Phi, psi and omega in degrees: 000342178092167185292137174291145167291149175271075188207165174263133170242135187251120187275153171279138185273132181228018185291322176200173192287344183275334190286099182238010183284166180213138183289330183229131175268169186303324179301315189284330171303314181294324175298314186291326176284323175295335178277003177091011180263124178286145179225127186239136177226136179301134172303144183216135170263353181245350171311137183284347172246120198267158183312327180297323176300321171298308172311313183288348179268353177099001171295147174269119186274140181214157183276335183216117181253020182276002174276009174265145181296338184221107185246144187236138170220179174265296188270173187300145176276170174274147174306324188287356176264347183266126177252160185300137173080356186272165178242138188232131161249125180193182163274100186281337186054046180235343201280000179246002181081030183299130185296323186294339182252003178299325171307317170310311185290319176298328179291323171310308180295326178298312183282358187054035176269175189240129181246121181242126186241124188308323191296340178240031168272111185231170174264185185297340169274359178093009187268131178301133188251347183230109190205163174251011190294330175306311182291332169296329175284320179298309188292319181299325173283331177296309183294325186289321179289319182296316177299328181289316187294319193267332172297314176299319177305317181288342170264013178096004184227081180290162169202178180295350179289344176296350171286354179284138181265168171290150189292329183288355182265355180265156178292315185204178177308316178298320179296317182297315182287317176308311183297305180302309175312310183294324174300317180293325176295314171308315183304313180310331182284320183200124177198178183284153175298338174302340186246038167234121343289158188256094177244135167247130177266135172235127182246147175110161183225024179264201184289320178305309190293314176306320176291322185291322183290325182283338173293311181297325180281323173304319189266011164100015177290154182257127180292151175210163181267166178299321178290322175296323186288324175290327183275352187296143182283148174266348184250029182247092193285347182276349187246097179248034175285126177290126179236146186244123175255114173270108172272110188278159179312317177302329180267346188263313190261129172238158174205155180291144165090353186238149172257336186236127178298131177241115186294325176301313176293326174294322181292329183287320188219060177300347186284345176276353187254158168237144173267118180254027181301323182300342182283348180264340189295322191299349182268356187238141182284333181201163185235143172236097183271118175248007186292135177277138179227150158220180192288355173283335190263151181286153188278155175283316181217107174271175187296323183288321184293312185300323180290321183292314179296315177306308183297325184271002181054049178237009180277134177298153185305319181227134168253111174277105186254078175306319185297327171052056170264121187291124186053040184245228181312327171243107197292339167291346172294093191258349176207171186250141179248182182256167188287347180243359162225076193280352192232148161227160177250122173270123188254096183299339180288333184243340178083014188260149182244114181245122180302123178132198183237006179250154177112182178276148184123208186250136169265130191228126173269123188212062187273144193251002185221053196287335178303331179303331194286347177228060198292323182290318178297310188302315185302316182299311182299308177306319182295321174307312179293325187281324191306321183299347179254355187294310186301316177300316176296325182282324180282336183294156166245146197243357182297335180250022175097209190244019190287340175289351179274155166304143177317309187291343185262343184296336178292336185285348180266106185283310178235122178253117182044039175099355186238138174301132178288157182306326178281356183229021174296341176288351184283344191288335180296339192268347189268161169297129181065025181058029174079000179289344179269000184251000000 
């Protein structure tokens, strides 16, 4: 294949038709070039930031940038893109031992290449520094509102909110917010009784949830407390003001013997806690769920609770599962959806999920790659977060491990010159023969 070029190569994204993001934007590329680092970027007809913008920043446009010794992508690379001795930065989807990407991990080891994963770039306190969670929240809240409008229309109660477009149909966040804000203004003048009162509950306190709360603030929603949501009259057809109820962790998780919620204690022993989020939802028209979930954690809405609420007509019209954990925190999230078809209706009587907003059961929004819906804004934010680390990772050598990196950054290197790094040795158990054959 020849010797690798001493340059940074930026890959085009090809995972699916929605993936239009880029890890570094032209302004950051210009800065790298000014510092004497060559940058080659693969041409793309679909990327949200067009080739000409990168050319104007001084980057070299190429059809294939995998001849660079350091390449950067957003989603996981293909094995065919990884060359011997190369360093690659991406979301590799390997750090939890994901079975579908273990061949990719093994390939890095075989090629004596280096893998750096954005998901584990952290600060000294262990907090992630490079992430798209905010945009999952922004787009997820919007698609939940889209689903609500169209679900109500399918139930015979249309409103001006059906004029909302999918997030992918707007040029950027500003256009999406401006259009939605105007529609919500129009809704207050005339709308269905089903939106009286109009309260949206948001769960979680991470980037995703704060992105959702930011969206509702931008479109003009009014924050409200649990007490205020309960007290809102249900027979006031003139009040269709969007209100947002942020149900915080301390209000969601309860356990015996403690008076004050402690997140560290919850993470250490989640089996000791109950999630009581269902008690707030009868006062809400929709839910935007941003809670992280895995099998150790209590569900926000399990099957029995969902069945009871659906039967008693206390379930929100739409469940927006931005977290999108299949069979997870919301047990009826049985499938993931696409950015142009964000919803499905789950019928517990048949166990069937039908894409769309029509039919018997519960309407659920569950797009699994929401940041793609706002690719331009997401790319600019991600690039600003990433650029402080790029030169250190680019200039490091990995033949002797990660000792040359700052301690907080060492965790981001999953494979160094073909070897699992100390903090990721546990991945060996997911590889054939414990990784001894690669």
